C-alpha positions as CSV (number, residue, x, y, z in Angstrom):
1,M,98.8,79.4,336.0
2,M,96.5,76.1,336.7
3,M,93.4,76.4,338.1
4,E,94.4,75.1,341.8
5,G,97.1,76.9,341.7
6,L,94.9,80.2,341.4
7,R,92.7,78.8,344.0
8,F,95.0,78.0,346.5
9,T,96.8,81.3,346.6
10,A,93.4,82.8,346.5
11,A,92.5,81.0,349.8
12,T,95.4,81.8,351.8
13,H,95.9,85.1,350.4
14,N,99.4,83.9,348.9
15,I,99.5,86.3,346.0
16,S,99.6,89.7,345.7
17,H,97.2,92.3,344.5
18,I,100.0,93.8,341.8
19,K,100.7,89.6,340.9
20,L,96.9,89.2,340.4
21,R,96.3,92.1,338.9
22,H,99.3,91.2,336.2
23,L,97.7,88.2,335.2
24,V,94.4,89.8,334.8
25,V,95.8,92.7,332.2
26,H,97.9,89.8,330.1
27,F,96.3,86.4,330.1
28,P,92.3,87.3,330.8
29,N,91.2,84.7,328.4
30,I,93.4,82.3,331.1
31,V,92.3,83.6,333.9
32,L,88.9,84.2,333.4
33,P,87.5,80.9,333.0
34,Q,89.5,79.7,336.3
35,L,87.8,82.4,338.2
36,L,84.4,81.5,337.0
37,E,85.3,78.0,338.5
38,M,86.0,79.8,341.5
39,L,82.6,81.4,341.8
40,T,81.1,78.0,342.4
41,D,83.7,77.1,345.0
42,K,82.2,75.9,348.6
43,E,84.5,78.0,350.2
44,A,83.1,81.8,350.9
45,I,86.6,83.4,349.9
46,I,87.3,81.7,347.3
47,R,83.9,83.2,345.6
48,R,84.5,86.5,346.6
49,V,88.0,86.8,345.5
50,A,86.8,85.5,342.4
51,A,84.1,88.1,341.8
52,E,86.3,90.8,343.5
53,T,88.9,90.3,341.0
54,M,86.1,90.4,337.8
55,F,84.5,93.5,339.4
56,E,88.1,95.4,339.2
57,G,89.4,93.4,335.9
58,W,86.2,94.7,334.1
59,Q,87.9,95.8,330.9
60,Q,89.6,93.0,330.2
61,F,87.4,90.5,330.7
62,R,84.7,92.1,329.1
63,S,85.1,90.7,325.8
64,Y,85.3,86.9,327.0
65,F,82.2,86.5,328.3
66,N,79.5,84.4,326.9
67,Y,75.8,83.4,327.2
68,D,76.5,80.8,329.8
69,S,79.4,83.0,332.0
70,V,77.0,85.8,332.4
71,T,74.3,83.2,333.4
72,L,76.8,81.9,336.1
73,L,77.4,85.9,337.3
74,I,73.7,86.3,337.3
75,S,73.2,83.8,339.5
76,A,75.8,84.7,342.2
77,L,73.4,87.4,342.8
78,K,71.9,85.2,345.2
79,D,75.2,84.0,346.8
80,E,75.2,84.0,350.6
81,D,77.9,85.7,351.1
82,V,77.8,89.6,351.0
83,G,81.2,90.3,349.0
84,V,80.5,88.2,346.0
85,R,76.8,89.7,346.0
86,S,78.0,93.1,346.4
87,A,80.9,92.8,343.4
88,V,78.6,91.4,341.2
89,A,75.6,93.7,341.1
90,P,77.9,96.6,339.7
91,F,79.8,94.1,337.2
92,L,76.7,93.0,335.6
93,A,76.3,96.6,334.0
94,N,79.5,96.2,332.3
95,L,78.0,93.6,330.2
96,R,74.5,94.9,329.1
97,D,73.1,91.7,328.9
98,K,69.0,92.4,329.7
99,R,68.7,89.2,331.6
100,A,70.1,90.8,334.5
101,V,68.1,93.3,334.5
102,L,64.9,91.3,336.7
103,P,67.2,89.6,339.1
104,L,68.9,93.0,339.6
105,I,65.8,94.8,340.5
106,E,65.0,91.7,343.2
107,V,68.6,92.6,344.5
108,L,67.5,96.1,345.3
109,K,65.6,94.7,348.4
110,D,68.6,93.0,349.5
111,E,69.6,93.5,353.4
112,N,73.2,94.8,352.9
113,Y,73.3,98.4,351.8
114,E,76.6,97.7,349.4
115,V,74.4,95.3,347.7
116,R,71.4,97.2,347.1
117,L,73.9,100.0,345.8
118,G,75.6,98.1,343.3
119,A,72.4,97.0,342.0
120,A,71.1,100.7,341.7
121,L,74.5,101.6,340.1
122,A,74.1,98.8,337.6
123,L,70.4,99.3,336.5
124,G,70.8,103.1,335.7
125,F,73.0,101.7,332.9
126,F,70.4,99.7,331.2
127,D,68.0,101.3,329.2
128,E,65.2,99.4,331.0
129,L,62.0,101.6,332.3
130,D,61.1,98.1,334.1
131,A,63.6,99.1,336.9
132,V,62.2,103.0,337.3
133,L,59.7,102.3,340.3
134,P,61.9,100.4,342.0
135,L,64.6,102.7,341.8
136,I,62.3,105.9,342.6
137,D,60.9,103.4,345.9
138,L,64.9,103.3,346.9
139,L,64.8,107.0,347.1
140,N,63.8,106.4,350.4
141,D,66.5,103.9,351.7
142,V,68.0,104.5,355.2
143,H,71.3,104.5,353.7
144,W,72.3,108.2,351.9
145,N,74.7,106.2,349.6
146,V,72.5,104.0,348.4
147,R,69.8,106.9,347.6
148,R,72.2,108.8,346.1
149,T,73.0,106.1,343.3
150,A,69.4,105.7,343.1
151,A,68.9,109.0,341.7
152,G,71.9,109.0,339.6
153,A,70.5,106.1,338.2
154,L,67.2,107.4,337.4
155,G,68.8,110.1,335.7
156,R,70.5,108.3,333.5
157,L,67.2,106.8,332.5
158,R,65.6,109.7,332.2
159,D,62.0,109.0,332.4
160,K,59.8,111.7,333.6
161,A,57.4,109.2,335.7
162,S,60.8,109.9,338.6
163,V,60.9,113.7,338.7
164,P,58.2,114.2,341.6
165,S,60.0,111.9,343.5
166,L,63.4,113.2,342.5
167,L,61.9,116.7,343.4
168,E,61.3,115.7,346.9
169,I,64.5,114.6,347.8
170,L,65.6,118.0,347.0
171,D,64.6,118.2,350.7
172,D,67.1,115.4,351.6
173,E,69.2,115.6,354.6
174,N,72.3,114.8,352.9
175,N,73.9,117.0,350.6
176,I,74.9,114.7,348.6
177,V,71.7,113.2,348.1
178,R,70.0,116.4,346.7
179,Q,73.1,117.4,344.5
180,E,72.4,114.2,343.0
181,A,68.8,114.7,342.9
182,A,69.3,118.2,341.1
183,F,71.7,116.8,338.5
184,A,69.1,114.1,337.5
185,L,66.9,116.5,336.9
186,S,69.3,118.3,334.5
187,L,69.4,114.8,332.3
188,I,65.6,114.5,332.3
189,V,64.9,118.2,331.9
190,D,61.1,118.3,332.6
191,P,59.5,121.9,332.9
192,R,57.2,120.7,335.7
193,A,60.7,120.5,337.4
194,Y,61.1,124.5,337.0
195,T,59.3,126.2,339.4
196,P,60.5,123.8,342.3
197,L,64.2,124.4,341.3
198,R,63.7,128.1,341.4
199,E,62.2,127.8,345.0
200,R,64.8,125.6,346.2
201,I,68.0,127.7,344.6
202,I,67.0,130.1,346.8
203,L,66.9,127.6,350.1
204,E,69.8,126.0,349.4
205,E,72.9,126.6,351.7
206,D,75.2,124.5,350.3
207,E,77.2,125.2,347.1
208,R,77.7,122.4,345.0
209,V,74.3,121.8,345.4
210,K,73.5,124.9,344.2
211,Q,75.4,124.5,341.3
212,A,73.5,121.5,340.1
213,I,70.4,123.2,340.5
214,A,71.5,126.1,338.5
215,W,72.5,123.6,335.8
216,S,69.2,122.1,335.7
217,L,68.0,125.4,335.4
218,V,69.9,126.1,332.3
219,Q,68.8,123.0,331.1
220,L,65.4,124.8,331.4
221,G,66.6,127.8,329.7
222,D,66.4,129.8,332.9
223,F,70.5,131.2,332.6
224,E,69.9,133.7,335.5
225,H,72.4,131.3,338.2
226,I,74.7,130.5,335.9
227,P,77.6,132.5,337.3
228,L,77.5,129.9,340.1
229,L,78.9,127.7,337.0
230,S,82.0,129.5,337.8
231,S,82.8,128.7,340.6
232,A,82.2,125.0,340.1
233,L,85.2,124.9,337.6
234,Q,87.2,125.5,340.7
235,G,88.4,122.2,342.5
236,G,88.0,118.6,341.7
237,Y,85.0,118.0,342.4
238,W,83.3,117.7,338.9
239,H,84.1,115.5,336.3
240,N,85.8,116.8,334.0
241,S,83.1,116.0,331.3
242,V,80.7,117.8,333.4
243,K,82.9,121.1,334.1
244,E,83.2,120.9,329.9
245,Q,79.7,121.3,330.0
246,F,79.3,124.0,332.3
247,A,82.4,125.8,330.4
248,D,80.5,125.7,327.2
249,T,77.8,127.4,328.8
250,L,79.9,129.9,330.4
251,E,81.3,130.9,327.0
252,K,78.3,131.3,325.1
253,R,75.9,133.2,327.8
254,G,78.0,134.1,331.0
255,T,79.6,137.7,331.9
256,P,83.1,138.4,331.1
257,E,84.1,137.8,334.5
258,A,82.8,134.2,333.8
259,R,84.5,133.8,330.4
260,E,88.0,134.2,331.9
261,A,87.2,131.8,334.3
262,V,86.3,129.7,331.5
263,R,89.9,130.3,330.1
264,K,92.2,130.3,333.3
265,W,90.3,126.7,334.0
266,R,91.2,125.7,330.4
267,D,94.6,126.9,330.7
268,S,95.3,124.8,333.9
269,S,93.7,121.8,332.8
270,Q,95.9,121.7,329.4
271,N,99.1,122.0,331.7
272,S,98.1,119.8,334.3
């Protein structure tokens, strides 16, 4: 498909998502240059389709990016179209080009919450401590999902400077934010969190938040609340990689009832 053909079908919506996906999967080296050119188009809809297609097909495109194409993506963080900015920001995480870090930090101030969210998500995958303080500031964002994403990014960065702020948002009004903060603390493992976590688990009413706090306490050597991890094995909320960590701990430290719960979970996982 020539450039003008792909551009025309994007402008007129005359291409199905399935067909476009087929092109991305089977001809990424041909499609990517066209999408990059579309990213500079004067029409916002064209630029948006290009950005969203690259984001959705990042696994196919990743090995075809070079210095100049990454530079173009970074410049798209300033695009006037919010759809372009919100697709490009998280996509940059997949490329791990450190030139994107400072521009992504600037995007944390974007007026659109989806763009701020995408930038926060991306920064969590760069081992760059310059992002820590801006992400800490984002814990006060008006949108709960931005606060949650900032907490998750801070957890992945594992910088102990973020611990006091993560402890503060254990009082956040949104239970998902509190859960993400508790899980982030489990990745950082700072003894300063021990007493606040012990106090918080008593006050907390949400079961999943309590499970995350219990896991953080396990990382600090406190196994009193590990029975909470048994119930975490049920349902689809926690990722299987996290459940596997819960299960390993329960097998080593849990009661016979907890080990039986692990056995049942492993059996059901193998049969599903």
